[in-house]
Structure formats: C-alpha cells, structure tokens
C-alpha positions as CSV (number, residue, x, y, z in Angstrom):
1,X,51.2,28.6,-34.7
2,X,48.7,31.2,-33.2
3,X,46.2,28.5,-32.6
4,X,49.1,27.3,-30.3
5,X,49.8,30.3,-28.9
6,X,46.3,31.0,-28.0
7,X,45.5,27.5,-26.4
8,X,49.2,28.7,-24.2
9,X,48.0,31.6,-23.2
10,X,45.1,30.2,-22.0
11,X,46.4,27.6,-19.8
12,X,48.8,30.3,-18.5
13,X,45.5,32.1,-17.5
14,X,43.7,29.6,-15.7
15,X,46.6,29.2,-14.3
16,X,47.3,32.1,-13.0
17,X,43.4,32.0,-12.2
18,X,43.7,28.5,-10.2
19,X,46.3,30.3,-8.0
20,X,44.7,33.7,-7.5
21,X,41.4,31.6,-6.1
22,X,43.9,29.2,-4.0
23,X,45.5,32.9,-2.2
24,X,41.7,34.3,-2.0
25,X,40.6,30.5,0.3
26,X,43.6,31.3,1.7
27,X,42.6,34.8,3.6
28,X,39.9,33.2,5.0
29,X,42.5,30.8,7.1
30,X,40.1,27.7,6.0
31,X,41.7,25.4,8.9
32,X,41.8,28.0,11.5
33,X,38.1,28.1,10.7
34,X,37.1,24.6,10.7
35,X,37.4,24.9,14.5
36,X,34.7,27.9,14.7
37,X,32.2,25.3,12.3
38,X,32.9,22.8,14.7
39,X,32.2,24.6,18.1
40,X,28.7,26.4,16.3
41,X,27.6,23.1,15.5
42,X,28.2,21.7,19.0
43,X,26.0,24.9,19.9
44,X,23.0,24.0,17.4
45,X,22.8,20.7,19.0
46,X,23.4,21.1,22.5
47,X,20.3,23.8,22.5
48,X,17.9,21.3,19.7
49,X,19.0,17.7,21.3
50,X,15.8,16.2,19.2
51,X,17.5,17.8,16.3
52,X,18.5,21.1,13.8
53,X,16.0,21.2,10.6
54,X,18.6,21.1,7.9
55,X,18.3,24.1,6.5
56,X,18.6,26.3,9.4
57,X,21.7,24.0,10.5
58,X,23.4,24.6,6.8
59,X,22.5,28.5,6.6
60,X,23.7,28.8,10.1
61,X,26.9,27.1,9.4
62,X,27.3,28.9,5.8
63,X,26.9,32.1,6.7
64,X,29.1,31.4,10.2
65,X,32.0,30.8,7.5
66,X,31.3,33.3,5.5
67,X,31.5,36.1,8.8
68,X,34.9,33.8,10.0
69,X,36.5,33.5,6.6
70,X,35.9,37.5,5.9
71,X,37.3,38.7,9.5
72,X,40.9,36.4,8.7
73,X,40.9,38.2,5.3
74,X,40.1,42.0,6.9
75,X,42.6,40.5,10.0
76,X,45.5,39.8,7.3
77,X,45.0,43.2,5.8
78,X,45.4,44.6,9.0
79,X,48.7,42.8,10.4
80,X,50.1,42.5,6.2
81,X,53.3,44.8,7.7
82,X,53.5,42.7,10.6
83,X,53.2,39.1,8.3
84,X,55.5,40.3,6.1
85,X,58.4,40.1,9.4
86,X,57.7,36.7,10.4
87,X,58.8,33.4,8.8
88,X,55.9,31.8,9.1
89,X,53.3,34.6,7.8
90,X,55.5,36.0,5.3
91,X,53.7,34.2,2.5
92,X,50.7,34.9,2.8
93,X,48.3,36.3,-0.1
94,X,48.6,39.7,0.8
95,X,52.6,40.3,2.4
96,X,53.6,37.7,-0.4
97,X,52.7,40.5,-2.9
98,X,50.4,38.0,-4.6
99,X,46.9,39.8,-3.8
100,X,46.1,43.7,-2.9
101,X,45.5,45.2,0.3
102,X,42.6,46.7,-1.6
103,X,41.4,43.5,-2.9
104,X,41.7,41.8,0.6
105,X,39.8,44.5,2.1
106,X,36.7,43.9,-0.3
107,X,36.9,40.5,-0.5
108,X,36.6,40.1,3.3
109,X,33.9,43.1,3.4
110,X,31.9,41.2,0.8
111,X,32.4,37.7,2.5
112,X,31.7,39.3,6.1
113,X,28.6,41.1,5.0
114,X,27.0,38.4,3.1
115,X,27.3,35.8,5.6
116,X,25.8,38.3,8.5
117,X,22.9,39.1,6.1
118,X,22.4,34.7,5.4
119,X,22.2,34.6,9.4
120,X,19.5,37.9,10.0
121,X,17.2,36.4,7.0
122,X,17.7,32.8,7.0
123,X,18.5,32.0,10.9
124,X,17.5,34.9,12.8
125,X,18.3,38.8,14.2
126,X,20.3,37.4,17.5
127,X,22.5,34.6,15.9
128,X,23.4,37.8,13.2
129,X,23.7,40.3,16.3
130,X,26.3,37.6,17.9
131,X,28.3,36.9,14.8
132,X,28.5,40.7,14.1
133,X,30.2,41.2,17.7
134,X,32.6,38.5,17.0
135,X,33.3,40.1,13.7
136,X,34.1,43.8,15.2
137,X,35.5,42.4,18.7
138,X,38.2,40.5,16.4
139,X,39.0,42.6,14.0
140,X,38.3,46.1,15.4
141,X,39.2,45.7,19.1
142,X,41.6,42.7,19.4
143,X,43.5,43.3,15.3
144,X,45.1,46.5,16.8
145,X,45.4,45.6,20.7
146,X,47.4,42.5,19.3
147,X,51.1,45.1,18.8
148,X,50.5,46.6,21.7
149,X,49.6,44.6,24.9
150,X,50.1,41.4,26.0
151,X,46.7,41.2,27.4
152,X,45.3,41.2,23.6
153,X,45.5,38.0,24.0
154,X,42.8,37.3,26.3
155,X,40.6,40.1,24.5
156,X,41.2,37.8,21.4
157,X,39.4,34.7,23.9
158,X,36.4,36.8,23.4
159,X,35.7,36.3,19.5
160,X,36.9,33.4,20.1
161,X,34.9,31.8,22.6
162,X,31.3,33.0,20.8
163,X,30.8,30.4,17.6
164,X,28.9,28.3,19.7
165,X,26.8,30.9,21.0
166,X,25.9,31.9,17.2
167,X,24.7,27.9,17.1
168,X,22.8,28.2,20.4
169,X,21.4,31.2,19.4
170,X,20.4,29.9,16.0
171,X,18.5,27.3,17.9
172,X,16.8,28.3,20.4
173,X,16.6,32.4,19.4
174,X,17.4,33.5,22.3
175,X,21.0,33.1,24.9
176,X,20.5,31.3,27.8
177,X,22.9,29.8,30.9
178,X,23.7,26.7,28.6
179,X,25.4,29.1,26.4
180,X,27.4,31.1,28.5
181,X,28.8,27.9,29.5
182,X,30.0,27.2,26.1
183,X,31.4,30.4,26.0
184,X,33.2,30.0,29.3
185,X,34.7,26.3,27.9
186,X,36.0,27.9,24.6
187,X,37.3,30.8,26.4
188,X,39.5,29.4,28.8
189,X,40.7,26.6,26.6
190,X,42.1,29.0,24.2
191,X,44.5,30.3,26.8
192,X,47.2,27.5,27.2
193,X,46.5,26.9,23.6
194,X,48.3,30.5,22.2
195,X,50.9,30.5,24.8
196,X,51.9,27.3,23.5
197,X,51.5,29.1,20.2
198,X,53.3,32.4,21.8
199,X,56.2,30.3,23.0
200,X,56.9,28.0,19.4
201,X,56.7,31.2,17.4
202,X,58.3,33.7,20.4
203,X,61.2,34.3,17.6
204,X,58.6,35.4,14.8
205,X,56.6,37.8,17.2
206,X,59.4,39.3,18.4
207,X,60.7,40.2,14.8
208,X,57.5,41.6,14.4
209,X,57.3,43.3,17.9
210,X,54.4,42.1,18.7
211,X,54.8,41.8,22.8
212,X,53.3,38.5,23.0
213,X,54.6,37.8,26.9
214,X,57.2,35.0,25.6
215,X,58.2,37.9,24.3
216,X,58.3,40.8,27.0
217,X,59.8,37.7,29.0
218,X,61.9,35.2,27.1
219,X,62.6,33.1,30.1
220,X,59.0,31.7,28.7
221,X,58.1,31.3,33.3
222,X,55.1,33.9,33.0
223,X,54.1,31.8,30.3
224,X,54.0,28.3,31.5
225,X,52.0,29.5,34.7
226,X,49.7,30.9,32.9
227,X,49.5,28.1,31.0
228,X,48.9,26.0,34.1
229,X,46.1,28.3,35.5
230,X,44.6,28.5,32.6
231,X,44.5,24.6,32.0
232,X,43.8,24.5,35.7
233,X,40.5,26.6,35.6
234,X,39.7,24.7,32.6
235,X,38.5,21.2,33.9
236,X,36.1,22.7,36.9
237,X,34.6,24.8,33.9
238,X,34.1,21.6,31.7
239,X,32.5,20.0,34.1
240,X,29.6,23.1,34.4
241,X,27.8,21.1,31.6
242,X,27.1,18.3,33.9
243,X,25.4,21.4,36.6
244,X,23.5,23.3,33.9
245,X,21.8,19.9,32.7
246,X,23.5,19.6,29.4
247,X,25.1,16.3,30.2
248,X,25.7,13.5,32.6
249,X,28.5,11.3,34.3
250,X,29.7,9.7,30.9
251,X,30.6,13.3,30.1
252,X,31.9,14.1,32.7
253,X,34.2,10.9,33.2
254,X,35.9,12.0,29.7
255,X,35.9,15.8,30.8
256,X,37.7,15.1,34.0
257,X,40.3,12.6,32.0
258,X,40.8,15.0,29.3
259,X,40.9,18.0,31.9
260,X,43.7,16.0,34.1
261,X,45.9,15.6,30.9
262,X,45.4,18.9,29.2
263,X,47.1,19.8,32.9
264,X,49.9,17.5,33.1
265,X,50.8,18.5,29.6
266,X,50.5,22.4,30.8
267,X,52.6,21.2,34.4
268,X,55.1,19.9,32.0
269,X,55.4,22.8,30.0
270,X,55.2,25.2,32.8
271,X,58.7,23.1,34.6
272,X,60.6,22.5,31.2
273,X,59.8,25.3,28.9
274,X,61.0,23.7,25.6
275,X,60.0,23.4,22.1
276,X,58.8,19.5,23.0
277,X,56.7,20.7,25.9
278,X,55.3,23.5,23.9
279,X,54.5,21.3,21.0
280,X,52.8,18.6,23.3
281,X,50.5,21.2,24.9
282,X,49.9,23.0,21.3
283,X,48.9,19.2,19.7
284,X,46.7,18.1,23.0
285,X,45.3,21.8,22.2
286,X,43.6,20.9,19.0
287,X,42.5,17.1,20.2
288,X,41.2,18.4,23.2
289,X,38.2,21.1,22.4
290,X,36.6,18.5,19.5
291,X,36.9,15.4,22.1
292,X,35.0,17.8,24.7
293,X,32.4,18.9,23.1
294,X,32.1,16.3,20.4
295,X,31.6,13.7,24.0
296,X,28.7,16.3,25.1
297,X,27.0,16.5,22.3
298,X,26.6,12.6,21.9
299,X,25.4,12.5,25.8
300,X,23.4,15.2,25.1
301,X,22.1,13.6,21.9
302,X,21.7,10.3,22.3
303,X,22.7,9.2,26.2
304,X,19.8,11.9,27.4
C-alpha cells in the first residue's frame, strides 16, 4: 500500500514539474521569438554570404534566444495586472496564478543575463551591446509606455527591429548601412502587423485600459489609414537592399510582389474595418517577413 502511495505521489510530482516547465517555457513566448531568430539568422547570412561558422551561428542564435526569452518573461511580470484583465492573456502563467511574480522576474533576469554573457564572450561585445539595447528598450521603455500612450507602438517597433542588427554585428563586428536597411524593413513591417492585432483585440485592450489607437478611436478610421501608410512606406524600404548591394533583380521582383499584396490588404482593411480584413492583413504580415528575408538571403548567398 505504501509503495502504491509513494508511486502515486511520484507521478503527481512529476506531472506538476512538467506543468511548471511548460509554464516557464510559455514565459519566453517561443512562437513570437521564433521570428526574432529568423531575422537574426538573416542578418548573419546577409553579412557573411560566404558562410557562417557553425559555432558563431549557434552562439548567436542561442544567446539571442535567451535574451529575447528573458525580455518576454520580464515583460509578462510587468504586465501581469493588465494581462489579468484581457481574455487572451488572463491564463498566462503569472496572472493565472501558476507562477509567482518573483519566480518570473528571477527567471527573466537569469535568462537575459546568461544570453548577454554568451554573446559577449562567444560572439562579440557589439552584438551583446545591441542585444542589451533591445532588452532595455523593450522592458524598461516600451512596456511602461504601453499603458500611457498609443505612440508606444512606434517605440516598441525599435527593439523589434534590432535582431537582424544583432546578426550583422555578430558576423562583422560592426554596424554598416545594410544593417540599418534591415532594421528599416523590420521596423516598417511591424506597424501594420501591430495595428491589425490591435484592431482584432481592441475589446481586450479597452478592458485593460491600454490606449492603443483602436481603443482611442473605436471607428478604426485612423487605424486603417496608418496601416495603409506604413504598408505603402514598407515597399520602397524593402527595395533598399538592391541599392545597398545586398540583392538584385530576382529579389526586387519578389519584394515588389509581396509589397503590392501587403498594400492591397492594408487598403482593404482601411476601407472596411472588419475582423475579416484585419485577420487577412495579420496573417499575410506573418508570412511576409520570412518570405522577404528568405528571398533576400537566397539572392545574396546563392545567386550573388
């Protein structure tokens, strides 16, 4: 009988440990940060088309992933109260009560610290510095501004656009004009992407009193106009890699095709603000960046 009870307790403890592990992983926002690694990878290979040493690739991606995961955890610690007021975030590990605030904070700090040390020692100090700037601007600037002004979206686009710069700095030890071009592409891409999300979840954001544009102006007119404006601005910015010597005509054709599609969907959303048009813009934005950067890397590495 005691053996059975002991076995039962062991199974229960093992299940609890697995659940806590899942919750700690959830704090890192793995799906969101996968895109961070894609853009970092693109920066690496665009800076070094002849090839990236395996050790450099692994240290850069793992270090960046740790910093990004730590930043996501710290962001959730900071936003635990607003998260508890929104349906889509109320069951996250901290507002859901499965992890404590202190646990989340320590986890985020340790993860970020290990990532920065790895980048500084195994890659270079410039890559670590850019990663540190990403962490600080995301956690200490964007996160507190989010509940104060709709302009926080613009601020948040800065750390979101820095991962390809981390990759470029890792490969070259410097930040050159092409790295700034990559920053510009990701920066402008984020705006229609974020605005579509803000419209889709405007009721949640309103409940949490987060002053995003669709909350401040419920008719969505300016939300649609700005989504269209940034999508239109993204197209010429996406062609700058040709001028910077990173790509040629094949990339320009793909970038133009993707840009026209983005502008058309943003125009549809601006004309008719609905869940359907917002979701279409959002889903296309998710596909847009990997397709664009993948084409850019292929053009740079294999086509010359």
